[in-house]
C-alpha positions as a LaTeX table, in Angstrom:
\begin{tabular}{lrrr}
\hline
Residue & $x$ (\AA) & $y$ (\AA) & $z$ (\AA) \\
\hline
Met1 & 103.20 & 106.25 & 119.18 \\
Asn2 & 100.34 & 105.13 & 121.43 \\
Ser3 & 99.98 & 101.54 & 122.60 \\
Tyr4 & 97.10 & 100.70 & 120.26 \\
Ala5 & 99.01 & 101.95 & 117.21 \\
Arg6 & 102.08 & 100.02 & 118.30 \\
Met7 & 100.13 & 96.78 & 118.71 \\
Glu8 & 98.45 & 97.29 & 115.34 \\
Arg9 & 101.88 & 97.61 & 113.74 \\
Val10 & 103.17 & 94.54 & 115.57 \\
Val11 & 100.17 & 92.42 & 114.56 \\
Arg12 & 100.79 & 93.33 & 110.92 \\
Trp13 & 104.51 & 92.61 & 111.33 \\
Leu14 & 103.80 & 89.21 & 112.88 \\
Asp15 & 101.48 & 88.29 & 110.03 \\
Ala16 & 104.29 & 89.04 & 107.59 \\
His17 & 107.03 & 87.29 & 109.59 \\
Ala18 & 105.29 & 84.40 & 111.37 \\
Arg19 & 106.87 & 81.81 & 109.06 \\
Ser20 & 110.31 & 82.67 & 110.49 \\
Gln21 & 109.03 & 81.95 & 114.02 \\
Pro22 & 110.36 & 85.22 & 115.47 \\
Ser23 & 111.70 & 85.18 & 119.01 \\
Leu24 & 110.37 & 87.39 & 121.76 \\
Ala25 & 113.46 & 89.57 & 121.33 \\
Glu26 & 112.76 & 90.02 & 117.60 \\
Met27 & 109.11 & 90.86 & 118.23 \\
Ala28 & 110.05 & 93.35 & 120.93 \\
Ala29 & 112.61 & 94.97 & 118.62 \\
Ala30 & 109.94 & 95.34 & 115.90 \\
Ala31 & 107.75 & 97.10 & 118.47 \\
Gly32 & 110.59 & 99.28 & 119.69 \\
Leu33 & 110.24 & 98.01 & 123.28 \\
Gly34 & 112.13 & 95.91 & 125.76 \\
Glu35 & 111.11 & 92.26 & 125.96 \\
Ser36 & 109.29 & 92.46 & 129.29 \\
Gln37 & 107.47 & 95.64 & 128.41 \\
Phe38 & 106.51 & 94.30 & 125.00 \\
His39 & 105.13 & 91.08 & 126.51 \\
Arg40 & 103.04 & 93.01 & 129.02 \\
Glu41 & 101.73 & 95.43 & 126.39 \\
Phe42 & 100.86 & 92.66 & 123.92 \\
Val43 & 98.93 & 90.64 & 126.50 \\
Arg44 & 97.19 & 93.78 & 127.77 \\
Trp45 & 95.87 & 94.74 & 124.33 \\
Thr46 & 95.25 & 91.34 & 122.74 \\
Gly47 & 94.55 & 89.09 & 125.72 \\
Val48 & 97.01 & 86.42 & 124.57 \\
Thr49 & 100.76 & 85.95 & 124.69 \\
Pro50 & 102.95 & 86.74 & 121.67 \\
Lys51 & 103.99 & 83.08 & 121.49 \\
Asp52 & 100.39 & 81.84 & 121.31 \\
Phe53 & 99.59 & 84.40 & 118.65 \\
Val54 & 102.53 & 83.32 & 116.46 \\
Gln55 & 101.66 & 79.63 & 116.89 \\
Cys56 & 98.13 & 80.24 & 115.67 \\
Leu57 & 99.35 & 82.29 & 112.73 \\
Thr58 & 101.55 & 79.33 & 111.85 \\
Leu59 & 98.61 & 76.94 & 112.04 \\
Ala60 & 96.55 & 79.19 & 109.76 \\
Asp61 & 99.42 & 79.35 & 107.31 \\
Ala62 & 99.77 & 75.57 & 107.34 \\
Arg63 & 96.13 & 75.13 & 106.46 \\
Glu64 & 96.45 & 77.56 & 103.59 \\
Arg65 & 99.47 & 75.66 & 102.28 \\
Leu66 & 97.35 & 72.53 & 102.09 \\
Ala67 & 95.78 & 74.01 & 98.95 \\
Gly68 & 96.26 & 71.54 & 96.13 \\
Gly69 & 96.28 & 68.57 & 98.49 \\
Gly70 & 92.73 & 67.40 & 97.82 \\
Lys71 & 89.68 & 68.18 & 99.96 \\
Val72 & 91.30 & 71.12 & 101.61 \\
Leu73 & 88.18 & 72.88 & 102.83 \\
Glu74 & 86.88 & 69.81 & 104.62 \\
Thr75 & 90.27 & 69.40 & 106.27 \\
Ala76 & 90.38 & 73.06 & 107.27 \\
Val77 & 86.88 & 72.85 & 108.77 \\
Asp78 & 87.60 & 69.59 & 110.57 \\
Val79 & 90.80 & 70.75 & 112.20 \\
Gly80 & 89.42 & 74.28 & 112.48 \\
Leu81 & 90.90 & 77.30 & 114.12 \\
Ser82 & 89.59 & 75.65 & 117.22 \\
Gly83 & 87.76 & 77.16 & 120.09 \\
Pro84 & 85.76 & 80.26 & 120.84 \\
Gly85 & 87.21 & 83.71 & 120.33 \\
Arg86 & 86.82 & 86.86 & 122.38 \\
Leu87 & 83.12 & 87.07 & 121.53 \\
His88 & 82.50 & 83.63 & 123.04 \\
Asp89 & 80.28 & 84.95 & 125.82 \\
Leu90 & 78.34 & 87.38 & 123.66 \\
Cys91 & 75.05 & 86.64 & 121.97 \\
Val92 & 74.62 & 88.75 & 118.86 \\
Ser93 & 71.08 & 89.78 & 118.05 \\
Leu94 & 70.81 & 90.90 & 114.43 \\
Glu95 & 67.92 & 93.18 & 113.54 \\
Ala96 & 67.27 & 94.43 & 110.02 \\
Ala97 & 66.03 & 97.92 & 109.24 \\
Ser98 & 62.50 & 98.05 & 107.87 \\
Pro99 & 61.84 & 99.09 & 104.26 \\
Gly100 & 60.37 & 102.34 & 105.58 \\
Glu101 & 63.48 & 103.09 & 107.62 \\
Ile102 & 65.68 & 102.39 & 104.62 \\
Gln103 & 63.52 & 104.53 & 102.36 \\
Ser104 & 63.64 & 107.46 & 104.78 \\
Gly105 & 67.38 & 107.11 & 105.20 \\
Gly106 & 66.97 & 106.74 & 108.96 \\
Ala107 & 65.00 & 109.96 & 109.44 \\
Gly108 & 64.44 & 110.64 & 113.12 \\
Leu109 & 67.39 & 108.51 & 114.23 \\
Thr110 & 70.56 & 109.62 & 115.96 \\
Val111 & 73.79 & 107.81 & 115.13 \\
Arg112 & 76.57 & 108.26 & 117.63 \\
Trp113 & 79.81 & 107.40 & 115.94 \\
Gly114 & 83.51 & 107.79 & 116.36 \\
Val115 & 86.96 & 106.60 & 115.48 \\
Ala116 & 89.21 & 104.70 & 117.87 \\
Ala117 & 92.04 & 102.19 & 117.90 \\
Ser118 & 91.76 & 98.43 & 118.22 \\
Pro119 & 94.33 & 95.62 & 118.19 \\
Phe120 & 93.53 & 95.15 & 114.49 \\
Gly121 & 93.73 & 98.77 & 113.41 \\
Thr122 & 91.84 & 102.01 & 113.67 \\
Ala123 & 88.10 & 101.55 & 113.27 \\
Ala124 & 84.99 & 103.64 & 112.80 \\
Val125 & 82.09 & 102.62 & 115.03 \\
Gly126 & 78.49 & 103.76 & 114.75 \\
Glu127 & 75.62 & 103.00 & 117.09 \\
Thr128 & 71.94 & 103.89 & 117.37 \\
Glu129 & 69.49 & 103.09 & 120.13 \\
Arg130 & 68.54 & 100.09 & 117.97 \\
Gly131 & 72.07 & 98.68 & 118.01 \\
Leu132 & 75.49 & 98.78 & 116.39 \\
Cys133 & 75.16 & 99.82 & 112.75 \\
Leu134 & 78.78 & 100.29 & 111.74 \\
Leu135 & 82.16 & 98.79 & 112.53 \\
Ser136 & 84.65 & 99.37 & 109.76 \\
Phe137 & 88.44 & 99.19 & 109.90 \\
Leu138 & 90.21 & 102.19 & 108.43 \\
Glu139 & 93.53 & 102.63 & 106.71 \\
Gly140 & 95.47 & 104.92 & 108.99 \\
Asp141 & 93.26 & 107.49 & 110.68 \\
Ala142 & 91.40 & 108.52 & 107.53 \\
Val143 & 87.62 & 108.38 & 107.82 \\
Pro144 & 86.18 & 107.13 & 104.52 \\
Gly145 & 84.21 & 109.72 & 102.59 \\
Gly146 & 80.47 & 109.31 & 102.53 \\
Ile147 & 80.28 & 107.34 & 105.78 \\
Glu148 & 77.11 & 109.26 & 106.71 \\
Ser149 & 75.46 & 108.35 & 103.40 \\
Gln150 & 74.49 & 104.97 & 104.89 \\
Trp151 & 71.82 & 106.79 & 106.89 \\
Pro152 & 71.54 & 110.23 & 105.24 \\
Gly153 & 68.36 & 111.14 & 107.09 \\
Ala154 & 69.83 & 110.49 & 110.54 \\
Val155 & 71.58 & 112.94 & 112.84 \\
Trp156 & 75.25 & 111.95 & 113.15 \\
Ile157 & 77.05 & 112.91 & 116.35 \\
Arg158 & 80.75 & 112.19 & 116.64 \\
Asp159 & 81.85 & 110.64 & 119.94 \\
Asp160 & 85.31 & 109.05 & 119.80 \\
Gly161 & 85.11 & 108.16 & 123.49 \\
Leu162 & 82.05 & 105.99 & 122.86 \\
Ala163 & 83.86 & 104.30 & 119.98 \\
Ala164 & 86.85 & 103.55 & 122.22 \\
Arg165 & 84.63 & 102.05 & 124.93 \\
Arg166 & 82.70 & 99.94 & 122.43 \\
Leu167 & 85.86 & 98.56 & 120.83 \\
Ala168 & 87.32 & 97.78 & 124.24 \\
Ser169 & 84.19 & 95.83 & 125.17 \\
Leu170 & 84.35 & 93.87 & 121.92 \\
Phe171 & 87.97 & 92.86 & 122.15 \\
Arg172 & 88.12 & 92.06 & 125.83 \\
Arg173 & 86.11 & 89.17 & 127.19 \\
Pro174 & 83.32 & 90.47 & 129.45 \\
Ala175 & 83.03 & 89.39 & 133.06 \\
Ser176 & 79.60 & 87.94 & 132.38 \\
Pro177 & 77.62 & 86.93 & 129.28 \\
Gly178 & 75.85 & 89.71 & 127.50 \\
Val179 & 73.89 & 90.51 & 124.39 \\
Leu180 & 75.05 & 92.84 & 121.65 \\
Arg181 & 72.55 & 94.15 & 119.14 \\
Ala182 & 73.44 & 94.83 & 115.54 \\
Trp183 & 71.06 & 96.95 & 113.47 \\
Val184 & 71.84 & 96.74 & 109.79 \\
Arg185 & 70.70 & 98.16 & 106.49 \\
Gly186 & 70.57 & 95.62 & 103.71 \\
Ser187 & 68.45 & 93.71 & 101.26 \\
Ala188 & 66.51 & 90.68 & 102.43 \\
Phe189 & 69.11 & 88.45 & 100.76 \\
Gln190 & 72.04 & 90.25 & 102.40 \\
Val191 & 70.47 & 90.06 & 105.85 \\
Arg192 & 69.82 & 86.36 & 105.35 \\
Val193 & 73.49 & 85.81 & 104.54 \\
Trp194 & 74.58 & 87.86 & 107.55 \\
Arg195 & 72.36 & 85.77 & 109.81 \\
Ala196 & 74.00 & 82.65 & 108.37 \\
Leu197 & 77.42 & 84.12 & 109.21 \\
Leu198 & 76.32 & 84.40 & 112.84 \\
Ala199 & 75.67 & 80.65 & 112.81 \\
Ile200 & 79.36 & 79.88 & 112.16 \\
Pro201 & 80.83 & 79.02 & 115.56 \\
Pro202 & 83.86 & 81.00 & 116.69 \\
Gly203 & 86.93 & 79.09 & 115.59 \\
Ala204 & 85.17 & 77.32 & 112.70 \\
Leu205 & 85.39 & 78.09 & 108.98 \\
Ser206 & 82.96 & 77.99 & 106.10 \\
Ser207 & 82.97 & 78.81 & 102.39 \\
Tyr208 & 80.75 & 80.83 & 100.09 \\
Gly209 & 79.35 & 77.61 & 98.63 \\
Arg210 & 78.51 & 76.21 & 102.05 \\
Leu211 & 76.85 & 79.46 & 103.07 \\
Ala212 & 74.79 & 79.37 & 99.88 \\
Lys213 & 73.59 & 75.86 & 100.75 \\
Ala214 & 72.85 & 76.92 & 104.32 \\
Ile215 & 70.40 & 79.60 & 103.16 \\
Gly216 & 68.78 & 77.27 & 100.61 \\
Arg217 & 70.42 & 78.86 & 97.56 \\
Pro218 & 73.08 & 76.30 & 96.53 \\
Gly219 & 73.71 & 77.96 & 93.18 \\
Ala220 & 74.21 & 81.45 & 94.56 \\
Ala221 & 77.78 & 81.29 & 95.87 \\
Arg222 & 78.82 & 84.40 & 93.91 \\
Ala223 & 75.88 & 86.42 & 95.22 \\
Val224 & 76.62 & 85.17 & 98.73 \\
Gly225 & 80.21 & 86.35 & 98.33 \\
Ala226 & 78.98 & 89.82 & 97.39 \\
Ala227 & 76.69 & 89.91 & 100.43 \\
Val228 & 79.52 & 88.79 & 102.72 \\
Gly229 & 81.69 & 91.58 & 101.32 \\
Ala230 & 78.96 & 94.14 & 102.01 \\
Asn231 & 78.80 & 93.32 & 105.72 \\
Pro232 & 78.77 & 96.69 & 107.56 \\
Val233 & 79.79 & 95.34 & 110.98 \\
Ala234 & 83.26 & 93.78 & 111.06 \\
Val235 & 84.14 & 90.99 & 113.52 \\
Leu236 & 80.75 & 91.03 & 115.25 \\
Ile237 & 79.15 & 89.64 & 112.08 \\
Pro238 & 82.01 & 87.22 & 111.38 \\
Cys239 & 82.63 & 87.46 & 107.66 \\
His240 & 86.30 & 86.77 & 108.46 \\
Arg241 & 85.40 & 83.10 & 109.01 \\
Val242 & 84.60 & 82.54 & 105.33 \\
Ile243 & 87.35 & 81.16 & 103.09 \\
Arg244 & 87.55 & 79.99 & 99.49 \\
Glu245 & 86.63 & 76.45 & 98.45 \\
Thr246 & 90.34 & 75.74 & 98.02 \\
Gly247 & 90.99 & 76.58 & 101.65 \\
Ala248 & 92.83 & 79.82 & 100.84 \\
Val249 & 92.37 & 82.71 & 103.26 \\
Ser250 & 91.57 & 85.62 & 100.96 \\
Gly251 & 88.91 & 88.08 & 99.86 \\
Tyr252 & 88.45 & 90.18 & 103.00 \\
Arg253 & 87.02 & 93.67 & 102.69 \\
Trp254 & 89.41 & 95.02 & 105.30 \\
Gly255 & 92.55 & 93.24 & 104.08 \\
Val256 & 93.73 & 89.63 & 103.98 \\
Gly257 & 96.48 & 90.30 & 106.52 \\
Arg258 & 93.92 & 91.60 & 109.01 \\
Lys259 & 91.67 & 88.59 & 108.33 \\
Arg260 & 94.49 & 86.16 & 109.07 \\
Ala261 & 95.36 & 88.08 & 112.22 \\
Ile262 & 91.77 & 87.99 & 113.52 \\
Leu263 & 91.52 & 84.25 & 112.85 \\
Ala264 & 94.84 & 83.65 & 114.60 \\
Trp265 & 93.67 & 85.76 & 117.55 \\
Glu266 & 90.52 & 83.66 & 117.89 \\
Gly267 & 92.63 & 80.51 & 117.86 \\
Ala268 & 95.06 & 81.97 & 120.38 \\
Met269 & 92.18 & 82.89 & 122.68 \\
Ala270 & 91.04 & 79.28 & 122.55 \\
Arg271 & 94.50 & 78.05 & 123.54 \\
Arg272 & 94.58 & 80.50 & 126.44 \\
Arg273 & 91.15 & 79.40 & 127.65 \\
Gly274 & 91.99 & 75.73 & 127.18 \\
Asp275 & 88.65 & 75.10 & 125.45 \\
Ala276 & 90.19 & 73.22 & 122.56 \\
Glu277 & 93.63 & 72.50 & 121.27 \\
Pro278 & 94.43 & 73.84 & 117.80 \\
Gly279 & 93.91 & 71.04 & 115.34 \\
Glu280 & 91.12 & 69.44 & 117.36 \\
Ala281 & 87.97 & 68.69 & 115.37 \\
Arg282 & 84.89 & 70.55 & 116.54 \\
Asp283 & 81.21 & 69.89 & 116.25 \\
Gly284 & 79.14 & 72.60 & 114.64 \\
Ala285 & 81.65 & 73.55 & 111.97 \\
Asp286 & 79.01 & 73.00 & 109.32 \\
Leu287 & 76.17 & 75.45 & 109.05 \\
\hline
\end{tabular}
């Protein structure tokens, strides 16, 4: 088993066992490694220590358990999963495809795409000269059927090496600030929702209702939820930061366990950077 696959398995195991506060020895045993080697491997692939990761999973679980205690969402937003995540130093520029490009199915474009491992599971990544157009987590190594139907008129060239490099750049903090471009295919309403998602600061949370208000459509929470679920670029367009009005962490296209793990990772990154202590209120949580 390669290191990425091992860390993916461990992240899923931690999400399922965080409530028992597993020791380093228990985590290492789950990974099939010695304690020292496990610690080194975990930090190398995730950028945080196993202890910090478990603590942030616990915090996320505590917030979810507040459901039924009153104004849960406001509490969750106020205490937040504080601090910036790995994408802290990246500015995401979102560009929408034109109606003509959508109508032609991307004729004349070349999409370089591939499959590679990440700390949160195997993912398919697609990129054009206009920007990243696809980042989708997969179950196992299976590539979903019809992936090329998103841009049927484009030339698709598989390049797993490019996918590996792109994922590595996303999940490891760059040495200097940079700009990542996302080029997406969607309706005007969907693109508007995706732009609103980009306005949610790393470490903060929002809800479908709050997003609807942010785009001037307060009665369209259900439609906003559908647009959030149709997001073609995981993590970079942060649909994982949207929770239910009750405060429950649910409804993620790529799995609730993965959503909780990504949120915990962002919180753990904040603890490592020392930007904000978990539980600290943050400005900018509202859209």
